[in-house]
VMD Tcl script that builds the backbone (N, CA, C; Angstrom):
set m [mol new atoms 420]
animate dup $m
set s [atomselect $m all]
$s set {name element resname resid chain x y z} {
  {N N MET 1 A 96.216 87.771 125.921}
  {CA C MET 1 A 97.080 88.518 125.042}
  {C C MET 1 A 97.306 89.932 125.555}
  {N N ILE 2 A 96.317 90.482 126.191}
  {CA C ILE 2 A 96.464 91.825 126.738}
  {C C ILE 2 A 97.556 91.847 127.800}
  {N N GLU 3 A 97.638 90.793 128.590}
  {CA C GLU 3 A 98.644 90.745 129.655}
  {C C GLU 3 A 100.062 90.800 129.090}
  {N N LYS 4 A 100.262 90.205 127.930}
  {CA C LYS 4 A 101.588 90.220 127.301}
  {C C LYS 4 A 102.020 91.651 127.008}
  {N N PHE 5 A 101.096 92.458 126.513}
  {CA C PHE 5 A 101.416 93.847 126.196}
  {C C PHE 5 A 101.338 94.744 127.426}
  {N N PHE 6 A 100.546 94.335 128.386}
  {CA C PHE 6 A 100.336 95.181 129.557}
  {C C PHE 6 A 101.465 95.074 130.572}
  {N N ALA 7 A 102.170 93.957 130.618}
  {CA C ALA 7 A 103.225 93.757 131.620}
  {C C ALA 7 A 104.270 94.873 131.611}
  {N N PRO 8 A 104.832 95.266 130.467}
  {CA C PRO 8 A 105.806 96.364 130.489}
  {C C PRO 8 A 105.199 97.690 130.948}
  {N N ILE 9 A 103.951 97.926 130.564}
  {CA C ILE 9 A 103.277 99.156 130.979}
  {C C ILE 9 A 103.080 99.151 132.491}
  {N N SER 10 A 102.691 98.017 133.020}
  {CA C SER 10 A 102.480 97.890 134.459}
  {C C SER 10 A 103.774 98.141 135.235}
  {N N ASN 11 A 104.884 97.645 134.704}
  {CA C ASN 11 A 106.175 97.882 135.363}
  {C C ASN 11 A 106.510 99.370 135.406}
  {N N LEU 12 A 106.247 100.074 134.311}
  {CA C LEU 12 A 106.509 101.518 134.283}
  {C C LEU 12 A 105.592 102.266 135.238}
  {N N ILE 13 A 104.345 101.837 135.296}
  {CA C ILE 13 A 103.384 102.497 136.190}
  {C C ILE 13 A 103.804 102.301 137.638}
  {N N SER 14 A 104.241 101.092 137.997}
  {CA C SER 14 A 104.640 100.856 139.390}
  {C C SER 14 A 105.861 101.669 139.780}
  {N N LYS 15 A 106.724 101.958 138.813}
  {CA C LYS 15 A 107.890 102.802 139.127}
  {C C LYS 15 A 107.497 104.270 139.235}
  {N N ALA 16 A 106.522 104.701 138.429}
  {CA C ALA 16 A 106.145 106.110 138.390}
  {C C ALA 16 A 105.145 106.504 139.475}
  {N N ILE 17 A 104.261 105.579 139.851}
  {CA C ILE 17 A 103.205 105.903 140.825}
  {C C ILE 17 A 103.359 104.986 142.038}
  {N N PRO 18 A 103.860 105.528 143.138}
  {CA C PRO 18 A 104.066 104.693 144.330}
  {C C PRO 18 A 102.773 104.319 145.067}
  {N N ASP 19 A 101.733 105.163 144.963}
  {CA C ASP 19 A 100.473 104.902 145.663}
  {C C ASP 19 A 99.759 103.714 145.014}
  {N N LYS 20 A 99.544 102.655 145.810}
  {CA C LYS 20 A 98.977 101.413 145.286}
  {C C LYS 20 A 97.560 101.594 144.741}
  {N N THR 21 A 96.738 102.388 145.416}
  {CA C THR 21 A 95.356 102.586 144.991}
  {C C THR 21 A 95.296 103.309 143.646}
  {N N LYS 22 A 96.054 104.392 143.498}
  {CA C LYS 22 A 96.066 105.133 142.231}
  {C C LYS 22 A 96.650 104.278 141.108}
  {N N ARG 23 A 97.666 103.500 141.446}
  {CA C ARG 23 A 98.301 102.638 140.452}
  {C C ARG 23 A 97.306 101.595 139.942}
  {N N MET 24 A 96.569 100.969 140.849}
  {CA C MET 24 A 95.595 99.954 140.455}
  {C C MET 24 A 94.464 100.579 139.625}
  {N N GLU 25 A 94.061 101.792 139.987}
  {CA C GLU 25 A 93.003 102.485 139.249}
  {C C GLU 25 A 93.470 102.795 137.817}
  {N N LEU 26 A 94.693 103.295 137.684}
  {CA C LEU 26 A 95.239 103.609 136.365}
  {C C LEU 26 A 95.409 102.345 135.527}
  {N N GLU 27 A 95.910 101.281 136.135}
  {CA C GLU 27 A 96.069 100.009 135.414}
  {C C GLU 27 A 94.722 99.475 134.939}
  {N N SER 28 A 93.716 99.613 135.771}
  {CA C SER 28 A 92.375 99.163 135.395}
  {C C SER 28 A 91.843 99.960 134.206}
  {N N GLN 29 A 92.057 101.259 134.212}
  {CA C GLN 29 A 91.606 102.098 133.099}
  {C C GLN 29 A 92.341 101.726 131.809}
  {N N ILE 30 A 93.628 101.501 131.904}
  {CA C ILE 30 A 94.406 101.151 130.709}
  {C C ILE 30 A 93.962 99.799 130.165}
  {N N ARG 31 A 93.756 98.831 131.050}
  {CA C ARG 31 A 93.262 97.514 130.609}
  {C C ARG 31 A 91.919 97.646 129.907}
  {N N SER 32 A 91.044 98.457 130.483}
  {CA C SER 32 A 89.719 98.660 129.908}
  {C C SER 32 A 89.833 99.280 128.519}
  {N N GLN 33 A 90.720 100.248 128.345}
  {CA C GLN 33 A 90.906 100.867 127.036}
  {C C GLN 33 A 91.484 99.873 126.028}
  {N N MET 34 A 92.384 99.016 126.469}
  {CA C MET 34 A 92.958 98.004 125.574}
  {C C MET 34 A 91.883 97.022 125.112}
  {N N ILE 35 A 91.004 96.637 126.026}
  {CA C ILE 35 A 89.910 95.731 125.679}
  {C C ILE 35 A 88.956 96.419 124.699}
  {N N ASP 36 A 88.667 97.702 124.931}
  {CA C ASP 36 A 87.808 98.451 124.012}
  {C C ASP 36 A 88.420 98.529 122.618}
  {N N LEU 37 A 89.734 98.713 122.547}
  {CA C LEU 37 A 90.411 98.740 121.249}
  {C C LEU 37 A 90.298 97.393 120.537}
  {N N GLN 38 A 90.449 96.309 121.281}
  {CA C GLN 38 A 90.308 94.983 120.674}
  {C C GLN 38 A 88.891 94.759 120.160}
  {N N LYS 39 A 87.913 95.190 120.926}
  {CA C LYS 39 A 86.519 95.054 120.488}
  {C C LYS 39 A 86.259 95.860 119.225}
  {N N ALA 40 A 86.788 97.085 119.182}
  {CA C ALA 40 A 86.588 97.935 118.008}
  {C C ALA 40 A 87.230 97.307 116.774}
  {N N GLN 41 A 88.436 96.740 116.920}
  {CA C GLN 41 A 89.094 96.097 115.785}
  {C C GLN 41 A 88.300 94.874 115.330}
  {N N SER 42 A 87.744 94.129 116.263}
  {CA C SER 42 A 86.918 92.978 115.907}
  {C C SER 42 A 85.684 93.405 115.124}
  {N N GLU 43 A 85.074 94.519 115.516}
  {CA C GLU 43 A 83.909 95.027 114.793}
  {C C GLU 43 A 84.276 95.460 113.372}
  {N N VAL 44 A 85.441 96.081 113.222}
  {CA C VAL 44 A 85.901 96.478 111.891}
  {C C VAL 44 A 86.125 95.237 111.032}
  {N N ASN 45 A 86.776 94.226 111.608}
  {CA C ASN 45 A 87.012 92.980 110.877}
  {C C ASN 45 A 85.701 92.323 110.466}
  {N N LEU 46 A 84.730 92.326 111.360}
  {CA C LEU 46 A 83.431 91.733 111.063}
  {C C LEU 46 A 82.726 92.495 109.947}
  {N N ALA 47 A 82.760 93.827 110.013}
  {CA C ALA 47 A 82.122 94.633 108.966}
  {C C ALA 47 A 82.800 94.397 107.620}
  {N N GLN 48 A 84.109 94.268 107.631}
  {CA C GLN 48 A 84.825 94.005 106.384}
  {C C GLN 48 A 84.455 92.632 105.831}
  {N N ALA 49 A 84.375 91.638 106.681}
  {CA C ALA 49 A 84.037 90.283 106.238}
  {C C ALA 49 A 82.600 90.195 105.735}
  {N N LYS 50 A 81.689 91.005 106.266}
  {CA C LYS 50 A 80.286 90.982 105.854}
  {C C LYS 50 A 80.030 91.750 104.571}
  {N N HIS 51 A 80.978 92.545 104.134}
  {CA C HIS 51 A 80.776 93.411 102.972}
  {C C HIS 51 A 80.448 92.578 101.738}
  {N N ALA 52 A 79.525 93.067 100.929}
  {CA C ALA 52 A 79.076 92.324 99.747}
  {C C ALA 52 A 80.087 92.372 98.606}
  {N N SER 53 A 80.956 93.369 98.611}
  {CA C SER 53 A 81.935 93.508 97.541}
  {C C SER 53 A 83.089 92.523 97.722}
  {N N LEU 54 A 83.438 91.855 96.656}
  {CA C LEU 54 A 84.559 90.916 96.681}
  {C C LEU 54 A 85.880 91.634 96.960}
  {N N PHE 55 A 85.979 92.912 96.562}
  {CA C PHE 55 A 87.217 93.657 96.762}
  {C C PHE 55 A 87.441 94.041 98.220}
  {N N VAL 56 A 86.389 94.057 99.013}
  {CA C VAL 56 A 86.527 94.361 100.435}
  {C C VAL 56 A 86.613 93.064 101.235}
  {N N ALA 57 A 85.641 92.204 101.054}
  {CA C ALA 57 A 85.606 90.953 101.818}
  {C C ALA 57 A 86.609 89.940 101.302}
  {N N GLY 58 A 87.039 90.077 100.062}
  {CA C GLY 58 A 87.944 89.101 99.473}
  {C C GLY 58 A 89.415 89.455 99.567}
  {N N ALA 59 A 89.758 90.532 100.281}
  {CA C ALA 59 A 91.156 90.955 100.354}
  {C C ALA 59 A 92.028 89.895 101.019}
  {N N ARG 60 A 91.588 89.366 102.132}
  {CA C ARG 60 A 92.385 88.350 102.821}
  {C C ARG 60 A 92.492 87.063 102.011}
  {N N PRO 61 A 91.400 86.568 101.429}
  {CA C PRO 61 A 91.550 85.379 100.578}
  {C C PRO 61 A 92.475 85.624 99.384}
  {N N ALA 62 A 92.456 86.844 98.825}
  {CA C ALA 62 A 93.335 87.139 97.695}
  {C C ALA 62 A 94.795 87.035 98.109}
  {N N ILE 63 A 95.120 87.582 99.271}
  {CA C ILE 63 A 96.498 87.488 99.757}
  {C C ILE 63 A 96.860 86.024 100.009}
  {N N MET 64 A 95.921 85.261 100.530}
  {CA C MET 64 A 96.168 83.844 100.783}
  {C C MET 64 A 96.482 83.113 99.475}
  {N N TRP 65 A 95.722 83.403 98.411}
  {CA C TRP 65 A 95.972 82.749 97.128}
  {C C TRP 65 A 97.310 83.173 96.531}
  {N N ILE 66 A 97.672 84.436 96.716}
  {CA C ILE 66 A 98.980 84.898 96.243}
  {C C ILE 66 A 100.086 84.130 96.951}
  {N N CYS 67 A 99.957 83.975 98.256}
  {CA C CYS 67 A 100.956 83.202 99.014}
  {C C CYS 67 A 101.000 81.757 98.523}
  {N N ALA 68 A 99.849 81.157 98.325}
  {CA C ALA 68 A 99.802 79.760 97.880}
  {C C ALA 68 A 100.453 79.601 96.509}
  {N N LEU 69 A 100.154 80.517 95.603}
  {CA C LEU 69 A 100.752 80.428 94.269}
  {C C LEU 69 A 102.256 80.678 94.314}
  {N N GLY 70 A 102.694 81.618 95.139}
  {CA C GLY 70 A 104.124 81.880 95.293}
  {C C GLY 70 A 104.869 80.681 95.859}
  {N N LEU 71 A 104.277 80.044 96.854}
  {CA C LEU 71 A 104.899 78.846 97.428}
  {C C LEU 71 A 104.873 77.685 96.439}
  {N N LEU 72 A 103.795 77.577 95.670}
  {CA C LEU 72 A 103.715 76.541 94.643}
  {C C LEU 72 A 104.852 76.710 93.643}
  {N N TRP 73 A 105.088 77.954 93.207}
  {CA C TRP 73 A 106.172 78.188 92.262}
  {C C TRP 73 A 107.530 77.920 92.911}
  {N N SER 74 A 107.739 78.451 94.117}
  {CA C SER 74 A 109.056 78.355 94.757}
  {C C SER 74 A 109.471 76.928 95.087}
  {N N PHE 75 A 108.527 76.122 95.514}
  {CA C PHE 75 A 108.892 74.806 96.018}
  {C C PHE 75 A 108.489 73.644 95.119}
  {N N PHE 76 A 107.708 73.905 94.068}
  {CA C PHE 76 A 107.289 72.810 93.211}
  {C C PHE 76 A 107.537 73.108 91.727}
  {N N LEU 77 A 106.855 74.108 91.214}
  {CA C LEU 77 A 106.968 74.394 89.788}
  {C C LEU 77 A 108.332 74.962 89.400}
  {N N GLY 78 A 108.895 75.835 90.224}
  {CA C GLY 78 A 110.203 76.419 89.940}
  {C C GLY 78 A 111.307 75.384 89.813}
  {N N PRO 79 A 111.437 74.478 90.787}
  {CA C PRO 79 A 112.464 73.442 90.643}
  {C C PRO 79 A 112.257 72.553 89.409}
  {N N ILE 80 A 111.008 72.248 89.089}
  {CA C ILE 80 A 110.748 71.449 87.881}
  {C C ILE 80 A 111.156 72.252 86.636}
  {N N ALA 81 A 110.830 73.537 86.608}
  {CA C ALA 81 A 111.219 74.379 85.478}
  {C C ALA 81 A 112.742 74.459 85.359}
  {N N ASN 82 A 113.425 74.609 86.486}
  {CA C ASN 82 A 114.890 74.638 86.457}
  {C C ASN 82 A 115.457 73.323 85.928}
  {N N TRP 83 A 114.881 72.220 86.324}
  {CA C TRP 83 A 115.335 70.915 85.842}
  {C C TRP 83 A 115.123 70.794 84.329}
  {N N LEU 84 A 113.935 71.240 83.871}
  {CA C LEU 84 A 113.656 71.188 82.434}
  {C C LEU 84 A 114.617 72.078 81.643}
  {N N VAL 85 A 114.891 73.275 82.152}
  {CA C VAL 85 A 115.822 74.188 81.488}
  {C C VAL 85 A 117.207 73.560 81.413}
  {N N TRP 86 A 117.645 72.962 82.482}
  {CA C TRP 86 A 118.975 72.350 82.526}
  {C C TRP 86 A 119.028 71.097 81.629}
  {N N THR 87 A 117.994 70.277 81.701}
  {CA C THR 87 A 117.964 69.030 80.938}
  {C C THR 87 A 117.954 69.275 79.433}
  {N N PHE 88 A 117.149 70.231 78.998}
  {CA C PHE 88 A 116.996 70.466 77.559}
  {C C PHE 88 A 117.827 71.653 77.053}
  {N N SER 89 A 118.721 72.163 77.876}
  {CA C SER 89 A 119.624 73.280 77.520}
  {C C SER 89 A 118.878 74.456 76.899}
  {N N ILE 90 A 117.834 74.876 77.552}
  {CA C ILE 90 A 117.044 76.022 77.089}
  {C C ILE 90 A 117.703 77.295 77.624}
  {N N ASP 91 A 117.734 78.334 76.800}
  {CA C ASP 91 A 118.415 79.574 77.187}
  {C C ASP 91 A 117.490 80.570 77.894}
  {N N ILE 92 A 116.774 80.126 78.878}
  {CA C ILE 92 A 115.961 81.029 79.701}
  {C C ILE 92 A 116.288 80.754 81.162}
  {N N VAL 93 A 116.000 81.733 81.985}
  {CA C VAL 93 A 116.195 81.565 83.420}
  {C C VAL 93 A 114.836 81.760 84.084}
  {N N PRO 94 A 114.285 80.711 84.692}
  {CA C PRO 94 A 112.995 80.868 85.383}
  {C C PRO 94 A 113.126 81.868 86.538}
  {N N PRO 95 A 112.078 82.631 86.797}
  {CA C PRO 95 A 112.157 83.638 87.877}
  {C C PRO 95 A 112.314 82.990 89.254}
  {N N ASP 96 A 112.972 83.730 90.118}
  {CA C ASP 96 A 113.172 83.273 91.489}
  {C C ASP 96 A 112.375 84.205 92.402}
  {N N ILE 97 A 111.608 83.642 93.292}
  {CA C ILE 97 A 110.760 84.436 94.187}
  {C C ILE 97 A 111.439 84.554 95.539}
  {N N ASN 98 A 111.411 85.754 96.116}
  {CA C ASN 98 A 111.945 85.975 97.454}
  {C C ASN 98 A 110.996 85.332 98.471}
  {N N THR 99 A 111.371 84.180 98.965}
  {CA C THR 99 A 110.464 83.448 99.856}
  {C C THR 99 A 110.513 83.943 101.295}
  {N N GLU 100 A 111.500 84.768 101.643}
  {CA C GLU 100 A 111.555 85.271 103.014}
  {C C GLU 100 A 110.324 86.117 103.326}
  {N N GLY 101 A 110.041 87.088 102.472}
  {CA C GLY 101 A 108.852 87.910 102.671}
  {C C GLY 101 A 107.578 87.116 102.477}
  {N N LEU 102 A 107.618 86.185 101.556}
  {CA C LEU 102 A 106.456 85.349 101.288}
  {C C LEU 102 A 106.116 84.475 102.496}
  {N N MET 103 A 107.125 83.931 103.139}
  {CA C MET 103 A 106.876 83.090 104.316}
  {C C MET 103 A 106.332 83.926 105.473}
  {N N THR 104 A 106.837 85.152 105.630}
  {CA C THR 104 A 106.310 86.032 106.674}
  {C C THR 104 A 104.830 86.290 106.441}
  {N N LEU 105 A 104.489 86.597 105.209}
  {CA C LEU 105 A 103.099 86.853 104.862}
  {C C LEU 105 A 102.251 85.593 105.032}
  {N N THR 106 A 102.787 84.445 104.623}
  {CA C THR 106 A 102.051 83.184 104.745}
  {C C THR 106 A 101.771 82.846 106.212}
  {N N LEU 107 A 102.776 83.007 107.059}
  {CA C LEU 107 A 102.576 82.710 108.478}
  {C C LEU 107 A 101.585 83.682 109.111}
  {N N SER 108 A 101.604 84.929 108.662}
  {CA C SER 108 A 100.605 85.894 109.141}
  {C C SER 108 A 99.205 85.463 108.728}
  {N N MET 109 A 99.083 84.994 107.493}
  {CA C MET 109 A 97.783 84.524 107.008}
  {C C MET 109 A 97.319 83.289 107.782}
  {N N LEU 110 A 98.263 82.442 108.156}
  {CA C LEU 110 A 97.880 81.280 108.966}
  {C C LEU 110 A 97.346 81.726 110.325}
  {N N GLY 111 A 97.907 82.812 110.857}
  {CA C GLY 111 A 97.378 83.375 112.103}
  {C C GLY 111 A 95.953 83.858 111.919}
  {N N LEU 112 A 95.695 84.494 110.774}
  {CA C LEU 112 A 94.327 84.919 110.481}
  {C C LEU 112 A 93.409 83.710 110.316}
  {N N GLY 113 A 93.968 82.624 109.781}
  {CA C GLY 113 A 93.188 81.394 109.660}
  {C C GLY 113 A 92.771 80.872 111.022}
  {N N GLY 114 A 93.669 81.019 111.993}
  {CA C GLY 114 A 93.327 80.639 113.365}
  {C C GLY 114 A 92.193 81.497 113.903}
  {N N MET 115 A 92.222 82.785 113.552}
  {CA C MET 115 A 91.128 83.660 113.973}
  {C C MET 115 A 89.829 83.244 113.300}
  {N N ARG 116 A 89.924 82.823 112.044}
  {CA C ARG 116 A 88.731 82.356 111.317}
  {C C ARG 116 A 88.148 81.121 111.997}
  {N N SER 117 A 89.022 80.221 112.441}
  {CA C SER 117 A 88.550 79.034 113.153}
  {C C SER 117 A 87.822 79.430 114.430}
  {N N PHE 118 A 88.346 80.447 115.102}
  {CA C PHE 118 A 87.698 80.933 116.313}
  {C C PHE 118 A 86.318 81.495 115.984}
  {N N GLU 119 A 86.206 82.235 114.848}
  {CA C GLU 119 A 84.902 82.751 114.426}
  {C C GLU 119 A 83.930 81.603 114.185}
  {N N LYS 120 A 84.404 80.549 113.538}
  {CA C LYS 120 A 83.530 79.394 113.285}
  {C C LYS 120 A 83.085 78.772 114.604}
  {N N PHE 121 A 84.002 78.675 115.541}
  {CA C PHE 121 A 83.681 78.103 116.845}
  {C C PHE 121 A 82.625 78.944 117.557}
  {N N GLN 122 A 82.717 80.271 117.385}
  {CA C GLN 122 A 81.748 81.161 118.016}
  {C C GLN 122 A 80.428 81.230 117.263}
  {N N GLY 123 A 80.382 80.667 116.055}
  {CA C GLY 123 A 79.148 80.651 115.278}
  {C C GLY 123 A 78.875 81.933 114.510}
  {N N VAL 124 A 79.922 82.722 114.210}
  {CA C VAL 124 A 79.720 83.973 113.478}
  {C C VAL 124 A 80.362 83.945 112.094}
  {N N ALA 125 A 80.866 82.821 111.658}
  {CA C ALA 125 A 81.497 82.720 110.340}
  {C C ALA 125 A 80.435 82.575 109.266}
  {N N ARG 126 A 80.681 83.201 108.128}
  {CA C ARG 126 A 79.727 83.068 107.040}
  {C C ARG 126 A 80.143 81.929 106.119}
  {N N ASN 127 A 79.177 81.501 105.299}
  {CA C ASN 127 A 79.401 80.329 104.470}
  {C C ASN 127 A 79.925 80.650 103.078}
  {N N ASN 128 A 79.556 81.788 102.510}
  {CA C ASN 128 A 80.031 82.129 101.166}
  {C C ASN 128 A 79.957 83.628 100.953}
  {N N MET 129 A 80.182 84.060 99.721}
  {CA C MET 129 A 80.250 85.483 99.412}
  {C C MET 129 A 78.901 86.102 99.067}
  {N N LYS 130 A 77.826 85.320 99.067}
  {CA C LYS 130 A 76.519 85.854 98.710}
  {C C LYS 130 A 75.958 86.690 99.857}
  {N N GLU 131 A 75.420 87.852 99.520}
  {CA C GLU 131 A 74.954 88.781 100.538}
  {C C GLU 131 A 73.812 88.205 101.380}
  {N N GLU 132 A 72.907 87.437 100.770}
  {CA C GLU 132 A 71.779 86.908 101.537}
  {C C GLU 132 A 72.249 85.922 102.610}
  {N N ASN 133 A 73.323 85.182 102.338}
  {CA C ASN 133 A 73.840 84.253 103.346}
  {C C ASN 133 A 74.597 84.983 104.444}
  {N N VAL 134 A 75.161 86.130 104.128}
  {CA C VAL 134 A 75.867 86.924 105.121}
  {C C VAL 134 A 74.891 87.403 106.184}
  {N N LYS 135 A 73.720 87.872 105.751}
  {CA C LYS 135 A 72.731 88.354 106.715}
  {C C LYS 135 A 72.244 87.235 107.632}
  {N N ASP 136 A 72.149 86.013 107.097}
  {CA C ASP 136 A 71.645 84.897 107.882}
  {C C ASP 136 A 72.681 84.383 108.877}
  {N N SER 137 A 73.966 84.413 108.517}
  {CA C SER 137 A 74.946 83.760 109.360}
  {C C SER 137 A 75.463 84.659 110.478}
  {N N TYR 138 A 75.315 85.971 110.353}
  {CA C TYR 138 A 75.743 86.878 111.418}
  {C C TYR 138 A 74.539 87.337 112.184}
  {N N LYS 139 A 74.554 87.043 113.443}
  {CA C LYS 139 A 73.419 87.407 114.282}
  {C C LYS 139 A 73.795 88.635 115.108}
  {N N PRO 140 A 72.952 89.686 115.085}
  {CA C PRO 140 A 73.284 90.906 115.836}
  {C C PRO 140 A 73.231 90.711 117.327}
}
mol reanalyze $m
mol bondsrecalc $m
mol representation Tube
mol addrep $m
């Protein structure tokens, strides 16, 4: 993933610095800093996931449930409600949810789900929200 972001930077560096040795040294330093940034973000994510408070560790699951409920309404309950309103001539209009933003958020959450699968594969995923299990499942 770093290479995807680094390619444009590398092109600019090769145009700006003609000396191959200095260019390679600068590219190496930039790559190293990018890797350090990724590690730092991973540590922040891990600390957030280990937090005992539901409001800190539960933020991502809360967004996931909001997306699930929004999609449930948009694609299942909403159409049934519209059918019932039309069939029984009820004078209400069921709410309509903007699914464009909801789908963007849902797909982002699915990406986080992929990261969660990677955590499980690495053996650092926790089993539940209880603090005692958090200490056992994360090994320093």
